[in-house]
C-alpha positions in Angstrom: -71.8 97.5 -67.4 -69.2 100.2 -66.5 -65.8 98.6 -66.2 -62.3 99.7 -65.4 -59.8 98.4 -67.9 -56.5 97.5 -66.2 -54.1 94.7 -65.7 -53.1 92.5 -62.7 -49.8 94.3 -62.4 -51.6 97.5 -61.1 -53.1 95.5 -58.2 -49.7 93.9 -57.5 -47.9 97.3 -57.5 -50.5 98.8 -55.1 -50.3 95.8 -52.7 -53.8 94.6 -53.5 -52.6 91.3 -54.9 -49.6 89.3 -53.8 -47.8 86.8 -56.1 -45.6 84.0 -54.7 -43.6 81.6 -56.9 -43.3 78.0 -55.7 -40.4 76.7 -53.6 -37.1 76.1 -55.2 -35.9 72.6 -55.8 -33.5 72.9 -52.9 -36.4 73.8 -50.6 -38.7 70.9 -51.8 -37.0 67.9 -53.2 -38.0 64.3 -54.0 -36.8 63.1 -50.6 -39.3 65.4 -48.9 -42.4 63.5 -50.3 -44.2 60.9 -48.3 -47.1 58.4 -48.9 -49.4 60.6 -46.8 -49.6 64.0 -45.2 -50.4 67.4 -46.7 -51.2 67.4 -50.4 -49.0 69.4 -52.8 -50.5 71.1 -55.8 -48.4 70.4 -58.9 -49.1 71.5 -62.6 -50.9 68.2 -63.3 -53.4 69.0 -60.6 -54.5 72.3 -62.1 -57.7 72.4 -64.2 -59.8 75.3 -65.4 -60.7 76.8 -62.1 -60.9 73.4 -60.5 -58.7 70.6 -59.0 -57.5 67.6 -60.9 -56.9 65.2 -58.1 -54.9 62.5 -60.1 -51.5 61.6 -58.7 -51.5 64.0 -55.8 -48.3 64.0 -53.8 -47.8 64.6 -50.1 -45.4 66.0 -47.6 -45.1 65.7 -43.8 -45.9 68.4 -41.2 -42.2 69.2 -40.7 -41.9 70.2 -44.4 -45.1 72.1 -44.4 -43.8 74.1 -41.5 -40.6 74.9 -43.3 -42.6 76.0 -46.4 -45.2 78.1 -44.5 -45.1 80.9 -47.0 -46.2 78.5 -49.7 -49.2 77.2 -47.7 -52.4 77.9 -49.7 -55.5 79.8 -48.4 -59.1 79.6 -49.6 -59.6 81.6 -52.9 -55.9 81.7 -53.7 -55.4 81.3 -57.5 -52.6 78.9 -58.6 -51.1 78.8 -62.0 -48.8 76.2 -63.5 -45.4 77.6 -64.8 -44.9 74.9 -67.5 -47.1 73.4 -70.1 -50.8 74.2 -69.6 -50.3 77.9 -68.8 -54.0 78.7 -69.7 -55.2 76.7 -66.7 -55.5 77.8 -63.0 -56.9 76.5 -59.7 -59.2 78.5 -57.5 -58.4 77.0 -54.0 -61.5 75.8 -52.2 -62.1 75.5 -48.5 -61.2 71.8 -48.7 -57.8 72.6 -50.3 -56.9 75.4 -47.9 -53.8 74.4 -46.0 -52.3 72.5 -48.9 -49.0 73.6 -50.4 -48.1 75.0 -53.8 -45.5 72.9 -55.7 -42.2 74.1 -57.2 -43.7 74.6 -60.7 -46.6 76.8 -59.6 -47.2 80.5 -59.0 -49.7 81.6 -56.4 -51.8 84.7 -56.7 -53.6 86.0 -53.5 -56.0 88.9 -53.5 -55.6 91.1 -50.4 -58.0 93.9 -51.3 -61.8 94.1 -51.3 -61.8 95.9 -54.6 -61.6 92.7 -56.6 -63.3 89.4 -55.8 -61.0 86.4 -56.3 -63.9 84.2 -57.5 -64.8 86.9 -60.1 -61.1 87.0 -61.1 -61.2 83.2 -61.5 -64.1 83.5 -63.9 -62.3 86.1 -65.9 -59.4 83.7 -66.3 -61.8 81.1 -67.7 -62.8 83.2 -70.7 -61.6 81.8 -74.0 -60.0 85.0 -75.0 -57.9 85.0 -71.8 -56.8 81.4 -72.4 -55.7 82.3 -76.0 -53.9 85.4 -74.7 -52.0 83.3 -72.1 -51.0 80.7 -74.7 -49.7 83.4 -77.1 -47.8 85.2 -74.4 -46.1 82.1 -73.0 -45.5 80.2 -76.2 -41.9 79.3 -77.1 -41.3 77.3 -80.3 -38.1 75.8 -78.8 -39.5 74.6 -75.5 -42.9 74.1 -73.8 -45.0 77.1 -72.9 -43.7 78.8 -69.7 -45.3 81.3 -67.4 -43.6 83.9 -65.1 -44.6 86.8 -62.9 -44.1 89.3 -65.7 -46.7 87.6 -67.8 -49.1 87.5 -64.9 -48.6 91.2 -64.3 -49.6 91.9 -67.9 -52.9 90.0 -67.8 -55.5 92.4 -69.0 -58.8 92.5 -66.9 -61.9 94.6 -66.9 -63.0 95.2 -63.3 -66.6 96.4 -62.6 -67.7 97.7 -59.2 -67.8 95.3 -56.3 -71.6 94.9 -56.4 -71.6 93.9 -60.0 -68.7 91.5 -59.4 -70.7 89.8 -56.6 -73.8 89.6 -58.8 -71.8 87.9 -61.6 -70.2 85.5 -59.2 -73.6 84.6 -57.7 -75.0 83.6 -61.1 -72.0 81.7 -62.3 -71.2 80.0 -59.0 -74.7 78.7 -58.8 -73.9 76.6 -61.9 -70.6 75.4 -60.5 -72.2 74.5 -57.2 -74.9 72.4 -59.0 -72.2 70.7 -61.1 -70.1 69.9 -58.0 -73.1 68.5 -56.1 -73.9 66.2 -59.1 -70.2 65.2 -59.3 -70.3 64.1 -55.6 -73.5 62.1 -56.2 -71.8 60.4 -59.2 -68.8 59.4 -56.9 -71.2 57.9 -54.3 -73.2 56.0 -56.9 -70.0 54.6 -58.6 -68.6 53.5 -55.2 -71.9 51.7 -54.5 -71.6 49.9 -57.8 -67.9 48.9 -57.1 -68.8 47.7 -53.6 -71.6 45.5 -55.0 -69.3 44.0 -57.6 -66.6 43.4 -55.0 -69.0 41.7 -52.5 -70.5 39.4 -55.1 -67.7 38.5 -57.4 -64.5 39.1 -55.5 -65.4 38.1 -51.9 -68.2 35.8 -53.2 -70.7 37.2 -50.6 -73.7 37.1 -53.0 -77.3 36.6 -51.9 -77.6 33.0 -50.7 -73.8 32.4 -50.6 -74.2 30.7 -47.2 -75.8 27.7 -48.8 -73.5 27.4 -51.8 -70.3 25.3 -51.8 -67.1 26.6 -53.3 -65.3 24.3 -55.6 -61.9 25.2 -57.1 -62.6 28.8 -56.2 -65.9 29.0 -58.0 -69.4 28.7 -56.3 -71.3 25.6 -57.3 -73.5 26.3 -60.3 -71.3 29.1 -61.6 -69.1 28.9 -64.6 -65.5 30.0 -65.0 -65.4 32.0 -68.2 -62.8 34.2 -70.0 -63.5 37.8 -70.7 -63.3 36.9 -74.4 -66.3 34.6 -74.0 -68.4 37.6 -72.8 -67.4 40.5 -75.0 -65.3 41.5 -78.0 -63.1 44.4 -79.1 -64.8 46.6 -81.7 -62.5 48.1 -84.4 -64.6 50.3 -86.6 -62.3 52.9 -88.0 -63.7 56.1 -89.3 -61.9 59.0 -91.0 -62.4 62.7 -90.0 -63.9 63.7 -93.3 -66.7 61.1 -92.9 -67.9 62.7 -89.6 -70.3 65.6 -88.8 -68.3 68.3 -86.9 -70.4 68.0 -83.8 -69.9 64.2 -83.4 -68.9 63.5 -79.8 -65.2 62.7 -79.5 -63.8 61.0 -76.4 -60.0 61.2 -76.1 -57.9 59.9 -73.2 -57.9 63.5 -71.9 -61.7 63.3 -71.4 -61.6 60.0 -69.5 -61.3 60.4 -65.7 -59.3 58.0 -63.6 -61.3 55.4 -61.6 -64.6 56.6 -62.8 -67.0 54.6 -65.0 -68.9 57.7 -66.1 -67.7 59.1 -69.4 -69.5 62.4 -69.1 -67.1 64.7 -70.9 -66.2 64.9 -74.6 -65.0 67.1 -77.3 -66.2 67.2 -80.9 -65.0 65.7 -84.2 -64.1 69.1 -85.6 -61.0 68.9 -83.4 -59.5 65.7 -84.9 -57.3 65.2 -87.9 -56.7 61.5 -87.9 -58.7 58.2 -88.0 -60.6 57.2 -84.9 -62.7 54.3 -83.6 -66.4 54.5 -83.7 -68.4 53.5 -80.6 -72.1 53.4 -79.7 -74.0 54.3 -76.5 -73.4 51.5 -74.0 -70.0 50.5 -75.3 -67.2 50.3 -72.8 -64.0 52.3 -73.4 -60.7 51.2 -72.0 -57.7 53.6 -72.2 -54.9 51.3 -73.5 -51.9 53.7 -72.8 -50.5 53.0 -69.4 -53.6 51.0 -68.2 -52.6 51.5 -64.6 -54.1 55.0 -65.1 -57.4 53.2 -64.7 -59.3 55.0 -67.4 -62.3 52.8 -68.0 -66.0 53.8 -68.5 -69.3 53.4 -70.3 -70.3 55.7 -73.1 -73.5 57.7 -72.7 -73.7 58.8 -76.3 -72.7 57.5 -79.8 -69.4 59.0 -81.0 -65.7 58.3 -81.8 -62.8 57.5 -79.5 -59.1 57.9 -79.6 -57.2 55.2 -81.4 -55.5 54.6 -78.0 -58.8 53.4 -76.6 -60.1 49.8 -76.7 -63.8 49.7 -77.6 -65.4 46.8 -75.8 -68.9 45.5 -76.6 -70.6 42.6 -74.7 -71.7 39.6 -76.7 -75.2 39.9 -75.1 -77.0 42.9 -73.7 -77.6 41.4 -70.3 -73.8 41.0 -69.9 -73.0 44.7 -70.3 -73.1 45.7 -66.7 -71.2 42.6 -65.6 -68.5 43.2 -68.2 -68.3 46.9 -67.3 -67.8 46.3 -63.6 -65.3 43.5 -64.4 -63.0 45.5 -66.7 -63.2 48.6 -64.4 -62.4 46.5 -61.3 -59.1 46.9 -59.4 -58.1 43.2 -60.0 -58.6 43.4 -63.7 -56.8 46.7 -64.2 -53.9 45.4 -62.0 -53.6 42.2 -64.2 -53.8 44.2 -67.4 -51.1 46.5 -66.2 -48.8 43.5 -65.4 -49.3 42.0 -68.9 -49.2 45.3 -70.9 -47.3 45.3 -74.2 -44.2 47.5 -74.4 -44.8 50.0 -77.2 -42.3 52.2 -79.1 -42.9 55.1 -76.7 -45.0 53.9 -73.8 -46.6 50.6 -72.5 -50.1 49.7 -73.8 -52.8 47.3 -72.8 -52.9 44.1 -74.9 -56.4 42.9 -75.9 -55.1 39.4 -76.5 -54.0 39.2 -72.9 -57.1 41.0 -71.6 -59.6 38.6 -73.2 -57.9 35.7 -71.5 -58.8 37.0 -68.0 -60.8 34.4 -66.1 -63.9 35.5 -64.2 -66.7 33.6 -62.4 -70.1 33.9 -64.2 -73.2 33.3 -62.0 -76.4 31.6 -63.0 -78.9 33.7 -65.0 -81.1 34.5 -62.1 -78.3 35.9 -60.0 -76.8 37.7 -63.0 -80.2 39.3 -63.8 -80.4 40.5 -60.2 -76.9 42.1 -60.4 -77.7 43.6 -63.8 -80.9 45.3 -62.6 -79.0 46.8 -59.6 -76.2 48.1 -61.7 -78.5 49.3 -64.5 -80.4 51.5 -62.0 -77.1 53.1 -61.0 -76.0 53.5 -64.6 -79.2 55.3 -65.5 -78.6 57.8 -62.6 -75.0 58.3 -63.7 -76.1 59.0 -67.2 -78.7 61.5 -66.1 -76.3 63.3 -63.8 -73.5 63.4 -66.3 -75.7 64.8 -69.1 -77.1 67.3 -66.7 -73.6 68.5 -65.8 -72.9 68.8 -69.6 -75.9 71.1 -70.0 -75.1 73.1 -66.9 -71.5 73.6 -68.0 -72.6 74.7 -71.5 -75.1 77.2 -70.1 -72.5 78.6 -67.7 -69.9 78.9 -70.5 -72.4 80.7 -72.7 -73.3 83.1 -69.9 -69.7 83.8 -68.9 -68.6 86.1 -71.8 -72.0 87.8 -72.0 -71.9 88.7 -68.3 -68.3 89.8 -68.5 -68.8 92.1 -71.5 -72.0 93.6 -70.1 -74.3 92.1 -72.8 -76.4 90.8 -69.9 -77.0 93.4 -67.2 -76.9 92.3 -63.6 
């Protein structure tokens, strides 16, 4: 593949790329934010080409109008100025019209000579990430990014037709991953709705003919969480692990999602962790209101800041999963969290005292079968996305360096 070696600064100097830093603090302050309106992209919302939607903030139309030069367009590239400088967001059609935050830098391609989606894939290369971290590192403070560093980013730009071919191949993987991610969201919402109907609103099959006594349907039992499951504390040292053992840290656990479909490997860790098995439930104990709770699809090890929960009986697993991932349970856990030396943590002693209504075996089996069918689909989709991402990441450098001809 013939390729022109250059850097982003050449495109900026020739007017083919425009760079815009985020609004100053005097332009966008804390008082400008509202509970709803137009989302603002902050550093925490920037992934590796994608959006991290956790803790989005919003501003009203009047502020958007005032910050019109910071309004994002589809295929803009947004960098964070502090911290994770190796990450970027490629703005999708859904995010067009959102606003860049104060700690962000926006790059907009104005020329047809470089495809912004191709550029985004270049920025996902491991060697680029390492370059960014080395350029922005500062031993005294956290890594910081500025326009000068962006101008120096080295890139190899092939002809437009080759760019489009590379984008077509790689984006096909991303589109499949995104489609599966949306299916996962729909399946999880179906599971949550079923649990809410049966065990929160008590609208289970046949509820019309069952009397409620002291808040519990007749024939049901009021049980504590500790009656149904236990905390597993099986500590394992790094040297006892195979390097490719799956490792789930808090950074791998999405908020409000029961599918733990991402993980790293044991070769990354240097301290003791907790072992878990497929089907165990992991609960992120630091700041439990972050709602990081899910089911493991593989055997592996978890952060020591994770509570590993295992049901006492197999047929209780899905009921326990939906209980500890429910909004009421997470809310109670957050209210009773233990104040740690640095940050609040969930307290298992308090968690296991949580009261929950347990239905008769027939109704419980019915619920278990319904949730299990969803869990099996979630596992299949999550593992498929793992394979798709691995295949894409293997192709990415080979396509970019011309090893694979398109």
